[in-house]
MIMI-611932 format. One line per 10 residues: number of its first residue (from 1); their letters; for each residue x, y, z of N, C-alpha, C. Coordinates in pm, whole numbers, plus 50000, padded with zeros to 5 digits. Layout:
% MIMI-611932
NUM	a	X/Y/Z/X/Y/Z/X/Y/Z | ...
***
This chain:
% MIMI-611932
1	xxxxxxxxxx	50083/49880/50001/50000/49999/50000/50088/50124/50002 | 50217/50113/50035/50303/50230/50034/50341/50268/49892 | 50344/50170/49802/50384/50195/49664/50260/50205/49576 | 50179/50305/49602/50054/50319/49526/50080/50374/49388 | 49989/50347/49297/49998/50392/49161/49903/50511/49140 | 49943/50601/49051/49854/50711/49014/49748/50656/48919 | 49629/50720/48914/49523/50670/48826/49569/50651/48681 | 49647/50741/48629/49696/50728/48491/49785/50607/48476 | 49865/50575/48578/49950/50455/48574/49863/50330/48573 | 49754/50331/48648/49665/50216/48651/49602/50193/48514
11	xxxxxxxxxx	49558/50302/48449/49501/50289/48316/49603/50238/48215 | 49729/50275/48236/49834/50225/48148/49853/50075/48168 | 49849/50030/48291/49857/49887/48320/49742/49810/48254 | 49623/49868/48265/49505/49805/48208/49513/49796/48057 | 49563/49904/47993/49573/49904/47845/49669/49800/47795 | 49768/49762/47880/49868/49664/47836/49833/49521/47879 | 49721/49505/47951/49687/49372/47997/49667/49272/47885 | 49595/49304/47776/49582/49206/47668/49717/49157/47614 | 49809/49252/47594/49942/49216/47547/50015/49127/47645 | 49999/49160/47774/50065/49083/47879/50012/48939/47884
21	xxxxxxxxxx	49879/48929/47879/49818/48795/47885/49856/48711/47762 | 49859/48777/47647/49894/48708/47523/50039/48663/47526 | 50127/48747/47580/50270/48717/47587/50295/48594/47673 | 50215/48580/47778/50233/48465/47868/50142/48350/47830 | 50078/48363/47713/49986/48258/47660/49877/48223/47760 | 49831/48327/47826/49720/48307/47918/49590/48325/47841 | 49479/48286/47901/49353/48287/47828/49308/48428/47800 | 49268/48455/47675/49214/48584/47635/49068/48566/47597 | 48981/48653/47644/48840/48636/47618/48791/48702/47489 | 48882/48711/47386/48845/48776/47262/48771/48681/47171
31	xxxxxxxxxx	48665/48622/47219/48591/48526/47137/48470/48597/47078 | 48418/48532/46971/48302/48589/46906/48187/48492/46908 | 48070/48542/46877/47952/48458/46867/47870/48509/46750 | 47786/48422/46698/47701/48458/46583/47561/48485/46632 | 47510/48602/46595/47374/48642/46635/47287/48671/46512 | 47160/48654/46530/47067/48702/46430/47088/48852/46415 | 47090/48900/46292/47123/49040/46265/47035/49134/46344 | 46908/49108/46352/46815/49198/46422/46837/49196/46573 | 46913/49098/46625/46941/49091/46767/47077/49148/46803 | 47148/49199/46704/47288/49239/46725/47304/49387/46759
41	xxxxxxxxxx	47194/49458/46780/47203/49601/46812/47285/49626/46937 | 47378/49721/46928/47460/49754/47045/47581/49664/47063 | 47594/49559/46984/47705/49468/46999/47823/49514/46914 | 47942/49457/46941/48064/49497/46872/48098/49396/46762 | 48112/49446/46641/48147/49360/46528/48281/49289/46550 | 48285/49161/46520/48409/49084/46534/48488/49078/46404 | 48424/49106/46293/48492/49097/46161/48451/49217/46077 | 48533/49244/45974/48496/49344/45876/48377/49293/45792 | 48288/49380/45756/48177/49347/45667/48209/49402/45529 | 48230/49312/45433/48263/49351/45296/48141/49324/45205
51	xxxxxxxxxx	48102/49425/45132/47985/49412/45045/48014/49316/44931 | 47924/49221/44910/47936/49125/44800/47862/49169/44679 | 47789/49282/44690/47705/49330/44579/47684/49479/44592 | 47636/49539/44485/47601/49681/44489/47465/49700/44557 | 47452/49811/44629/47325/49847/44691/47299/49995/44657 | 47187/50027/44589/47092/49931/44532/47155/49858/44414 | 47089/49754/44372/47139/49674/44262/47090/49720/44125 | 47017/49832/44120/46967/49885/43996/46941/50036/44011 | 46934/50107/43898/46898/50247/43902/46751/50261/43938 | 46719/50347/44031/46579/50354/44076/46533/50498/44097
61	xxxxxxxxxx	46401/50516/44097/46342/50646/44114/46317/50676/44262 | 46329/50804/44297/46299/50844/44437/46166/50915/44445 | 46094/50926/44332/45964/50991/44329/45870/50918/44235 | 45744/50949/44244/45647/50903/44142/45655/50999/44022 | 45668/50943/43905/45675/51031/43789/45713/50958/43662 | 45799/51018/43581/45834/50961/43449/45986/50959/43434 | 46037/50840/43402/46179/50823/43372/46204/50883/43235 | 46305/50967/43223/46330/51036/43098/46481/51043/43071 | 46512/51084/42947/46648/51131/42918/46646/51280/42952 | 46732/51323/43046/46730/51461/43091/46739/51559/42977
71	xxxxxxxxxx	46818/51523/42877/46838/51616/42763/46707/51645/42689 | 46609/51553/42700/46480/51576/42632/46396/51683/42703 | 46434/51723/42825/46355/51821/42900/46421/51959/42904 | 46541/51972/42848/46613/52097/42859/46534/52209/42789 | 46515/52319/42863/46450/52438/42804/46299/52434/42809 | 46238/52327/42862/46092/52322/42866/46038/52411/42978 | 45914/52449/42966/45849/52532/43067/45698/52512/43057 | 45622/52582/43140/45477/52568/43137/45423/52618/43003 | 45486/52721/42949/45438/52772/42821/45489/52695/42701 | 45606/52630/42718/45661/52548/42609/45699/52414/42669
81	xxxxxxxxxx	45603/52325/42695/45636/52194/42754/45706/52102/42655 | 45787/52013/42712/45843/51906/42629/45738/51795/42616 | 45714/51749/42499/45611/51647/42476/45684/51515/42446 | 45662/51417/42531/45731/51288/42519/45633/51177/42497 | 45683/51072/42434/45602/50956/42403/45610/50853/42517 | 45495/50818/42576/45492/50721/42686/45502/50579/42630 | 45609/50509/42669/45632/50373/42618/45580/50264/42710 | 45533/50302/42831/45479/50204/42924/45509/50240/43066 | 45488/50147/43157/45509/50170/43300/45592/50056/43359 | 45687/50092/43442/45764/49991/43516/45695/49969/43648
91	xxxxxxxxxx	45638/49850/43670/45564/49819/43790/45660/49794/43906 | 45614/49823/44025/45693/49802/44144/45728/49652/44158 | 45854/49627/44188/45899/49490/44205/45930/49420/44076 | 45913/49490/43964/45940/49429/43832/46066/49492/43775 | 46135/49413/43692/46255/49462/43627/46216/49535/43497 | 46282/49647/43473/46256/49723/43351/46286/49639/43226 | 46390/49555/43236/46424/49471/43118/46315/49367/43095 | 46248/49321/43200/46137/49228/43181/46018/49296/43117 | 46000/49425/43151/45886/49499/43098/45907/49540/42952 | 46032/49580/42917/46055/49636/42784/46149/49551/42698
101	xxxxxxxxxx	46206/49446/42759/46302/49363/42687/46443/49388/42732 | 46523/49282/42734/46660/49289/42788/46745/49391/42714 | 46722/49406/42587/46807/49494/42506/46740/49630/42480 | 46630/49654/42542/46555/49776/42517/46622/49897/42578 | 46624/50005/42503/46681/50131/42549/46573/50239/42531 | 46559/50324/42638/46460/50432/42628/46503/50524/42517 | 46417/50533/42416/46450/50611/42296/46444/50760/42327 | 46517/50838/42244/46509/50982/42252/46365/51026/42231 | 46318/51118/42318/46182/51167/42306/46077/51079/42370 | 46121/50981/42449/46030/50887/42514/46042/50898/42664
111	xxxxxxxxxx	45945/50842/42733/45945/50837/42879/45874/50711/42923 | 45897/50672/43049/45830/50556/43108/45779/50593/43247 | 45660/50555/43278/45603/50584/43412/45672/50496/43516 | 45711/50557/43628/45773/50483/43737/45717/50532/43870 | 45717/50444/43970/45679/50481/44106/45802/50495/44192 | 45786/50553/44308/45899/50569/44401/45960/50432/44432 | 46089/50416/44404/46156/50290/44428/46159/50200/44307 | 46088/50238/44200/46084/50157/44080/46211/50168/43999 | 46239/50066/43915/46362/50063/43835/46350/50153/43714 | 46457/50222/43682/46463/50305/43560/46499/50219/43440
121	xxxxxxxxxx	46432/50237/43328/46470/50164/43209/46607/50210/43159 | 46675/50121/43094/46810/50155/43045/46802/50274/42951 | 46891/50369/42969/46890/50491/42886/46833/50611/42960 | 46750/50587/43060/46694/50698/43141/46799/50744/43241 | 46811/50874/43262/46908/50926/43358/46848/51026/43457 | 46715/51041/43455/46649/51134/43546/46502/51098/43552 | 46433/51154/43653/46290/51131/43667/46222/51267/43686 | 46112/51286/43610/46031/51407/43623/45919/51375/43721 | 45904/51458/43826/45794/51436/43920/45661/51450/43852 | 45568/51366/43891/45436/51367/43827/45370/51501/43839
131	xxxxxxxxxx	45405/51579/43946/45346/51713/43964/45383/51812/43851 | 45498/51783/43786/45544/51872/43681/45520/51812/43541 | 45414/51736/43530/45381/51674/43403/45229/51674/43381 | 45190/51644/43257/45049/51636/43226/45028/51529/43124 | 44930/51444/43148/44897/51337/43052/44802/51393/42947 | 44850/51404/42820/44770/51461/42713/44680/51354/42647 | 44700/51230/42692/44624/51121/42627/44693/51075/42503 | 44646/50963/42451/44704/50904/42329/44852/50877/42342 | 44894/50848/42466/45037/50813/42490/45134/50928/42483 | 45083/51050/42504/45169/51168/42500/45170/51232/42640
141	xxxxxxxxxx	45291/51262/42689/45309/51324/42820/45378/51460/42805 | 45320/51561/42866/45382/51693/42862/45462/51717/42990 | 45582/51770/42974/45671/51800/43086/45700/51948/43085 | 45673/52018/43197/45693/52162/43197/45794/52211/43301 | 45878/52118/43350/45992/52160/43433/46111/52070/43400 | 46222/52133/43355/46335/52051/43315/46403/51982/43434 | 46469/51871/43403/46547/51798/43506/46688/51779/43452 | 46783/51774/43547/46922/51747/43513/46952/51601/43534 | 47055/51549/43468/47092/51408/43489/47111/51377/43639 | 47049/51272/43686/47061/51232/43825/46947/51284/43914
151	xxxxxxxxxx	46867/51381/43863/46758/51431/43945/46658/51325/43978 | 46619/51315/44107/46516/51224/44153/46550/51077/44129 | 46679/51045/44131/46720/50906/44107/46827/50864/44208 | 46835/50734/44228/46948/50674/44296/47007/50572/44199 | 47134/50584/44171/47195/50493/44074/47252/50370/44143 | 47269/50267/44067/47325/50141/44120/47457/50168/44189 | 47469/50115/44313/47593/50130/44390/47607/50264/44460 | 47507/50352/44449/47517/50479/44520/47529/50460/44669 | 47461/50362/44723/47463/50337/44867/47589/50261/44906 | 47605/50148/44843/47721/50061/44871/47768/49999/44740
161	xxxxxxxxxx	47898/49997/44721/47957/49929/44606/48014/49795/44643 | 48005/49700/44554/48062/49567/44582/48209/49580/44615 | 48252/49501/44715/48391/49496/44764/48429/49608/44859 | 48334/49700/44885/48357/49805/44986/48356/49741/45126 | 48445/49791/45213/48435/49755/45356/48330/49848/45413 | 48213/49792/45437/48099/49872/45481/48107/49903/45630 | 48142/49804/45709/48156/49820/45854/48284/49750/45898 | 48360/49816/45984/48486/49757/46028/48470/49685/46161 | 48552/49583/46180/48556/49514/46309/48581/49617/46420 | 48508/49604/46530/48515/49698/46639/48405/49801/46639
171	xxxxxxxxxx	48322/49800/46533/48211/49893/46528/48101/49851/46623 | 48049/49944/46698/47930/49918/46782/47807/49938/46694 | 47733/49829/46677/47623/49830/46579/47506/49916/46625 | 47468/50009/46537/47355/50097/46561/47242/50059/46465 | 47121/50112/46484/47012/50074/46395/47042/50091/46245 | 47113/50198/46209/47149/50217/46068/47239/50107/46017 | 47331/50058/46105/47421/49951/46065/47343/49819/46044 | 47243/49797/46127/47158/49678/46110/47088/49687/45974 | 47047/49810/45940/46981/49828/45808/47073/49796/45693 | 47200/49838/45701/47298/49810/45595/47321/49659/45587
181	xxxxxxxxxx	47337/49594/45702/47357/49448/45700/47239/49378/45634 | 47119/49423/45662/47001/49363/45603/46998/49388/45453 | 47037/49510/45412/47040/49541/45268/47139/49453/45195 | 47243/49405/45263/47341/49319/45199/47310/49172/45215 | 47196/49142/45277/47153/49003/45287/47207/48928/45406 | 47259/48998/45508/47312/48931/45625/47196/48896/45720 | 47168/48768/45734/47067/48725/45832/47129/48703/45970 | 47263/48688/45972/47334/48673/46099/47468/48745/46086 | 47530/48773/46200/47656/48846/46201/47740/48802/46319 | 47871/48804/46302/47966/48768/46407/48000/48890/46490
191	xxxxxxxxxx	47977/48882/46621/48005/48992/46711/48093/48944/46826 | 48159/49039/46890/48238/49005/47008/48145/48950/47117 | 48190/48844/47178/48114/48789/47289/48117/48887/47405 | 48004/48907/47469/48000/48997/47584/48082/48933/47697 | 48159/49016/47767/48240/48966/47874/48156/48921/47993 | 48194/48812/48053/48129/48758/48172/48211/48802/48293 | 48149/48879/48380/48218/48934/48496/48161/48872/48624 | 48248/48806/48698/48206/48745/48826/48213/48848/48938 | 48108/48852/49021/48103/48946/49134/48098/48868/49264 | 48197/48898/49351/48204/48835/49482/48200/48945/49587
201	xxxxxxxxxx	48114/48928/49685/48107/49022/49796/48157/48954/49922 | 48250/49018/49995/48307/48955/50113/48278/49038/50238 | 48275/48969/50352/48260/49036/50479/48165/48961/50572 | 48208/48945/50697/48125/48874/50798/48001/48958/50834 | 48009/49088/50808/47897/49176/50843/47794/49187/50735 | 47819/49126/50620/47731/49143/50502/47622/49035/50503 | 47496/49080/50483/47385/48986/50473/47307/49016/50345 | 47232/48918/50301/47154/48932/50179/47054/49048/50194 | 47021/49111/50079/46932/49228/50081/46792/49193/50135 | 46757/49065/50125/46624/49024/50170/46615/49007/50323
211	xxxxxxxxxx	46731/49018/50390/46734/48996/50536/46742/49129/50609 | 46665/49142/50713/46675/49262/50797/46801/49250/50884 | 46896/49340/50863/47024/49324/50939/47009/49352/51088 | 47085/49276/51165/47095/49301/51308/47198/49411/51330 | 47208/49455/51451/47310/49553/51485/47448/49499/51447 | 47527/49580/51378/47660/49534/51335/47660/49473/51195 | 47541/49452/51137/47532/49394/51003/47481/49500/50904 | 47514/49477/50775/47464/49566/50668/47420/49481/50549 | 47322/49531/50480/47278/49458/50360/47386/49465/50252 | 47383/49365/50164/47482/49356/50056/47445/49454/49945
221	xxxxxxxxxx	47500/49574/49950/47475/49674/49846/47560/49649/49722 | 47684/49609/49747/47781/49604/49637/47748/49507/49526 | 47691/49392/49560/47661/49296/49454/47563/49354/49352 | 47453/49409/49399/47356/49468/49308/47415/49589/49236 | 47489/49670/49307/47548/49789/49249/47647/49753/49138 | 47734/49657/49163/47833/49620/49066/47774/49545/48946 | 47674/49460/48973/47610/49389/48865/47542/49488/48770 | 47474/49589/48826/47409/49687/48741/47510/49770/48664 | 47621/49803/48728/47725/49880/48660/47785/49801/48545 | 47819/49676/48572/47877/49589/48471/47780/49572/48353
231	xxxxxxxxxx	47653/49556/48382/47553/49543/48275/47545/49669/48191 | 47557/49784/48257/47552/49911/48181/47672/49931/48093 | 47779/49857/48119/47901/49862/48036/47893/49768/47916 | 47782/49691/47907/47767/49598/47795/47815/49458/47825 | 47855/49430/47948/47900/49297/47986/47786/49221/48058 | 47813/49099/48095/47718/49016/48170/47779/48986/48305 | 47703/49003/48410/47753/48978/48546/47695/48847/48600 | 47780/48778/48678/47736/48658/48748/47765/48674/48897 | 47664/48648/48977/47674/48664/49121/47728/48539/49186 | 47843/48552/49255/47904/48437/49323/47879/48444/49475
241	xxxxxxxxxx	47788/48531/49514/47739/48530/49651/47826/48605/49749 | 47781/48598/49875/47852/48665/49986/47945/48562/50053 | 48072/48598/50063/48171/48509/50122/48221/48567/50253 | 48226/48486/50355/48271/48532/50486/48420/48566/50484 | 48465/48636/50586/48606/48676/50595/48692/48557/50634 | 48707/48468/50540/48789/48349/50559/48872/48327/50434 | 49004/48325/50452/49092/48324/50334/49069/48204/50244 | 49045/48088/50302/49024/47968/50218/48889/47978/50144 | 48789/48035/50211/48659/48049/50148/48669/48149/50029 | 48744/48256/50051/48763/48354/49941/48843/48290/49827
251	xxxxxxxxxx	48946/48212/49863/49027/48146/49761/48942/48050/49676 | 48857/47974/49741/48773/47878/49671/48676/47953/49578 | 48621/48065/49624/48526/48141/49542/48598/48206/49422 | 48720/48256/49447/48796/48315/49338/48830/48212/49231 | 48870/48093/49272/48900/47986/49176/48778/47955/49091 | 48661/47944/49154/48540/47913/49082/48503/48025/48986 | 48516/48150/49031/48482/48262/48946/48576/48271/48827 | 48705/48253/48851/48805/48259/48745/48783/48151/48642 | 48743/48036/48689/48717/47921/48598/48600/47950/48505 | 48503/48028/48550/48379/48048/48472/48366/48185/48409
261	xxxxxxxxxx	48450/48282/48448/48432/48419/48403/48556/48473/48334 | 48541/48589/48269/48652/48657/48202/48720/48757/48292 | 48646/48818/48382/48696/48917/48478/48629/48890/48609 | 48699/48915/48718/48643/48888/48852/48654/49014/48937 | 48544/49050/49004/48543/49165/49097/48517/49113/49238 | 48604/49150/49332/48587/49112/49471/48573/49240/49553 | 48461/49261/49616/48447/49383/49698/48469/49347/49843 | 48545/49435/49912/48579/49409/50053/48711/49336/50063 | 48772/49342/50181/48895/49265/50207/49018/49318/50137 | 49015/49449/50095/49130/49502/50022/49215/49599/50104
271	xxxxxxxxxx	49164/49638/50220/49240/49733/50305/49362/49667/50366 | 49461/49750/50391/49585/49696/50451/49559/49649/50593 | 49623/49541/50632/49606/49495/50768/49586/49343/50772 | 49551/49295/50889/49541/49151/50910/49436/49087/50821 | 49333/49163/50786/49226/49107/50706/49241/49137/50557 | 49360/49173/50518/49389/49200/50377/49399/49068/50302 | 49288/48998/50292/49290/48861/50236/49290/48859/50085 | 49225/48954/50024/49211/48954/49878/49347/48958/49812 | 49434/49048/49859/49567/49059/49801/49646/48930/49818 | 49636/48868/49936/49709/48744/49961/49660/48631/49870
281	xxxxxxxxxx	49526/48625/49851/49471/48519/49766/49519/48539/49623 | 49510/48663/49573/49549/48687/49432/49696/48657/49415 | 49781/48702/49508/49925/48682/49495/49961/48534/49502 | 49890/48459/49587/49924/48315/49598/49870/48235/49480 | 49762/48284/49419/49701/48210/49309/49750/48256/49172 | 49811/48377/49167/49857/48427/49040/49958/48538/49056 | 49931/48657/49005/50025/48768/49009/49953/48894/49056 | 50012/48964/49150/49956/49091/49198/50019/49204/49118 | 49940/49280/49046/49991/49388/48962/49994/49521/49033 | 49902/49544/49122/49906/49667/49201/49817/49651/49324
291	xxxxxxxxxx	49855/49724/49429/49773/49729/49552/49780/49870/49605 | 49682/49948/49569/49676/50086/49611/49683/50183/49497 | 49585/50275/49493/49584/50382/49392/49580/50516/49464 | 49656/50610/49417/49663/50741/49477/49539/50822/49443 | 49426/50782/49501/49299/50846/49472/49209/50839/49596 | 49109/50923/49602/49009/50920/49705/48873/50945/49644 | 48775/50858/49669/48786/50730/49741/48841/50621/49648 | 48883/50508/49708/48928/50397/49627/49074/50362/49644 | 49143/50417/49742/49285/50395/49758/49322/50246/49769 | 49248/50163/49843/49296/50024/49863/49268/49929/49746
301	xxxxxxxxxx	49239/49981/49628/49207/49895/49513/49324/49802/49476 | 49287/49680/49436/49385/49578/49400/49356/49535/49257 | 49463/49501/49180/49448/49440/49049/49552/49331/49036 | 49509/49215/48991/49601/49104/48969/49550/49016/48857 | 49623/48910/48832/49587/48812/48730/49589/48672/48793 | 49478/48600/48782/49468/48465/48832/49414/48376/48719 | 49490/48271/48687/49444/48182/48583/49422/48250/48450 | 49501/48356/48425/49489/48427/48298/49374/48523/48294 | 49308/48547/48408/49194/48637/48413/49224/48754/48507 | 49187/48878/48467/49205/48993/48557/49113/48982/48678
311	xxxxxxxxxx	49168/49009/48793/49088/49005/48919/49109/49139/48992 | 48998/49206/49019/49002/49332/49091/48959/49308/49236 | 49034/49371/49326/48990/49380/49465/48941/49520/49488 | 48812/49536/49511/48750/49667/49524/48727/49701/49671 | 48725/49830/49702/48694/49869/49839/48554/49820/49878 | 48534/49798/50006/48402/49753/50051/48297/49863/50052 | 48339/49989/50067/48246/50100/50066/48182/50116/49928 | 48052/50116/49919/47983/50114/49790/48023/50226/49693 | 48032/50349/49741/48066/50459/49650/48206/50440/49593 | 48299/50400/49677/48435/50376/49632/48441/50261/49533
321	xxxxxxxxxx	48367/50154/49565/48363/50037/49477/48305/50076/49339 | 48199/50154/49341/48136/50194/49215/48228/50284/49134 | 48292/50382/49197/48381/50473/49128/48496/50399/49064 | 48558/50309/49138/48671/50231/49084/48624/50148/48963 | 48503/50092/48975/48450/50012/48863/48430/50100/48740 | 48376/50219/48759/48355/50312/48649/48489/50356/48587 | 48587/50385/48669/48714/50439/48620/48806/50334/48560 | 48807/50212/48615/48908/50114/48575/48852/49983/48519 | 48742/49934/48576/48684/49810/48523/48621/49836/48386 | 48552/49947/48375/48486/49978/48247/48583/49985/48130
331	xxxxxxxxxx	48703/50053/48145/48798/50051/48034/48849/49913/48000 | 48863/49828/48102/48912/49692/48074/48808/49613/47999 | 48680/49625/48036/48575/49557/47964/48572/49605/47818 | 48585/49734/47798/48588/49786/47661/48706/49732/47584 | 48823/49727/47650/48945/49674/47587/48925/49530/47543 | 48869/49450/47633/48849/49308/47603/48743/49283/47497 | 48650/49375/47482/48544/49357/47383/48579/49426/47251 | 48697/49490/47248/48735/49560/47127/48648/49679/47096 | 48592/49739/47202/48500/49853/47184/48572/49984/47219 | 48520/50091/47162/48570/50223/47194/48512/50271/47328
341	xxxxxxxxxx	48599/50315/47416/48548/50366/47544/48499/50509/47522 | 48371/50528/47547/48312/50660/47524/48269/50720/47657 | 48328/50834/47688/48287/50908/47807/48242/51047/47763 | 48129/51090/47811/48082/51223/47777/48101/51316/47897 | 48126/51440/47867/48153/51537/47973/48104/51675/47934 | 48104/51764/48028/48065/51902/48004/48144/51992/48097 | 48147/52119/48065/48214/52214/48154/48109/52289/48236 | 48142/52317/48357/48051/52385/48448/48134/52465/48549 | 48065/52557/48617/48129/52630/48724/48100/52562/48858 | 48200/52555/48943/48185/52491/49071/48097/52575/49162
351	xxxxxxxxxx	47996/52508/49218/47898/52579/49298/47946/52623/49435 | 48052/52557/49482/48107/52591/49612/48252/52545/49618 | 48329/52603/49708/48470/52566/49721/48481/52423/49776 | 48579/52353/49726/48607/52215/49777/48754/52202/49809 | 48781/52135/49918/48921/52107/49955/48954/51967/49912 | 49081/51934/49908/49125/51800/49864/49246/51759/49945 | 49269/51627/49946/49389/51574/50014/49506/51581/49918 | 49604/51661/49955/49724/51674/49870/49793/51537/49854 | 49828/51504/49733/49898/51376/49708/49811/51268/49652 | 49675/51289/49655/49583/51192/49598/49484/51262/49505
361	xxxxxxxxxx	49460/51203/49390/49352/51256/49304/49219/51232/49377 | 49137/51334/49383/49012/51321/49455/48896/51333/49359 | 48805/51235/49366/48688/51233/49276/48564/51268/49359 | 48491/51369/49311/48376/51417/49385/48252/51412/49297 | 48148/51346/49348/48022/51341/49272/47957/51477/49274 | 47893/51511/49161/47827/51642/49151/47690/51629/49084 | 47604/51725/49114/47479/51741/49043/47489/51870/48959 | 47435/51866/48841/47439/51985/48755/47308/52062/48764 | 47321/52192/48781/47205/52277/48793/47229/52404/48713 | 47178/52409/48589/47193/52526/48501/47339/52572/48492
371	xxxxxxxxxx	47424/52477/48460/47565/52509/48436/47650/52518/48564 | 47590/52489/48677/47664/52491/48804/47681/52346/48854 | 47804/52311/48886/47834/52177/48941/47829/52186/49092 | 47730/52121/49150/47710/52125/49295/47765/51995/49356 | 47872/52004/49435/47927/51883/49495/47827/51812/49587 | 47830/51681/49583/47741/51601/49670/47828/51558/49789 | 47795/51613/49902/47874/51586/50022/47834/51451/50081 | 47933/51371/50115/47904/51242/50177/48028/51158/50183 | 48032/51066/50276/48147/50975/50291/48132/50859/50194 | 48243/50789/50169/48242/50683/50069/48151/50568/50107
381	xxxxxxxxxx	48115/50555/50231/48029/50446/50274/47880/50478/50262 | 47844/50600/50224/47703/50640/50217/47653/50629/50075 | 47571/50527/50051/47521/50503/49915/47432/50613/49866 | 47371/50689/49958/47281/50798/49917/47356/50907/49840 | 47487/50914/49854/47561/51016/49783/47569/50987/49631 | 47525/50867/49588/47522/50837/49445/47381/50858/49387 | 47285/50882/49471/47147/50896/49422/47126/51033/49358 | 47086/51031/49232/47053/51155/49163/47172/51235/49114 | 47293/51183/49127/47411/51260/49079/47421/51248/48928 | 47483/51347/48868/47500/51349/48721/47635/51297/48678
391	xxxxxxxxxx	47737/51323/48757/47870/51282/48719/47969/51313/48830 | 48093/51331/48790/48199/51356/48889/48303/51450/48834 | 48371/51516/48925/48488/51598/48890/48609/51536/48955 | 48725/51564/48900/48851/51514/48958/48939/51631/48994 | 48979/51632/49119/49076/51732/49165/49215/51665/49160 | 49307/51714/49080/49437/51648/49065/49510/51633/49198 | 49603/51535/49201/49669/51500/49325/49762/51611/49372 | 49803/51702/49283/49892/51809/49322/49817/51939/49355 | 49684/51926/49374/49603/52043/49401/49536/52028/49537 | 49538/52132/49617/49479/52122/49754/49332/52161/49758
401	xxxxxxxxxx	49276/52198/49645/49136/52233/49644/49104/52331/49531 | 48973/52357/49513/48928/52444/49407/48832/52549/49467 | 48845/52669/49419/48760/52778/49471/48623/52774/49402 | 48526/52836/49467/48395/52851/49408/48406/52925/49274 | 48324/52885/49178/48319/52943/49042/48434/52900/48954 | 48520/52810/49004/48624/52754/48917/48557/52670/48807 | 48602/52687/48684/48547/52604/48576/48605/52464/48585 | 48519/52365/48587/48560/52225/48602/48502/52141/48490 | 48563/52026/48466/48507/51929/48370/48427/51824/48449 | 48301/51813/48416/48215/51711/48476/48203/51595/48382
411	xxx	48247/51479/48426/48235/51356/48347/48109/51285/48390 | 48021/51257/48294/47894/51192/48327/47918/51044/48364 | 47843/51001/48466/47844/50857/48498/47773/50784/48383
***
């Protein structure tokens, strides 16, 4: 605990974990799974998506009207309309070549009726909206507004061209991406498997949330808190229960969690002293990478590797456990899933002066009120200090505090 790491150093360790695990030929959870395309929203692509065909696969109209040669409409107006010969209609869902013949070309001075989305006959390069035309009868159509080549049309391959890399591996799929995959005929897609995170809560004083605690006991807040946090990061959490303050019991639970999960979170048992069991278990079962971060709250945080899996020892205090999970577990989950870590923030003025402990980065939860960041006062053990907060500010470790009205960066939870 005397050789604590700065938060930036911890993030550097986390960013190099995949390389470290790979170097030692330890298990890496970079596996993929195949999902139905419509079920893949929000998931991370495991492979590049290369178009095997043009989209659309034919020239098509974007309006109801008449497919024409644009040059036949040049100079026309309401007083001097262009008069074109109607050769027929391209029905929706039908091929123009089927309607007019495979070798048929729209002749000069001719037009063909088309609906929105209908195929243009070969030779047509624009569409006149029906509003700017008049049917004179006897197969003659008057056009009184000129069109330029490409007007009211989408040409073959305008959306996607064959052999284009449409979506790259690592893309988080959004509704529009699902649409592109469907347009290319993908009924299923390979995505990164969601990380499975094991959650262990330790402490003789911890009881299940369904039990009314006796004096000296507290309900298990951390399990529900961490499971919900992990789920919000796009991973899947598995509850390994409440483990008493017994080193062998913790060891057995860690082994089980490591065997079944990609990442393991242990809350409690990380403070220095006789009951510092988590660090001893991790060190005896694998490798201890760090014990202690120069931050408040969250100083006693542990990170190690057991059985090729990252194992975090989190503080027992809920607010500290949640903050450490947000700051360090979330980036690791993103790293393992090949996803981009996205954090949103805003600038605001500090609503009141705050002091800080020199030598440790201090994270303070805040509520935003019309551009003012109002610090939420509370100790790390008080879960109510997380209720209704918008985000947090960080006071650097070399700063003793910030004055009221100081402009700060608020990072949203």
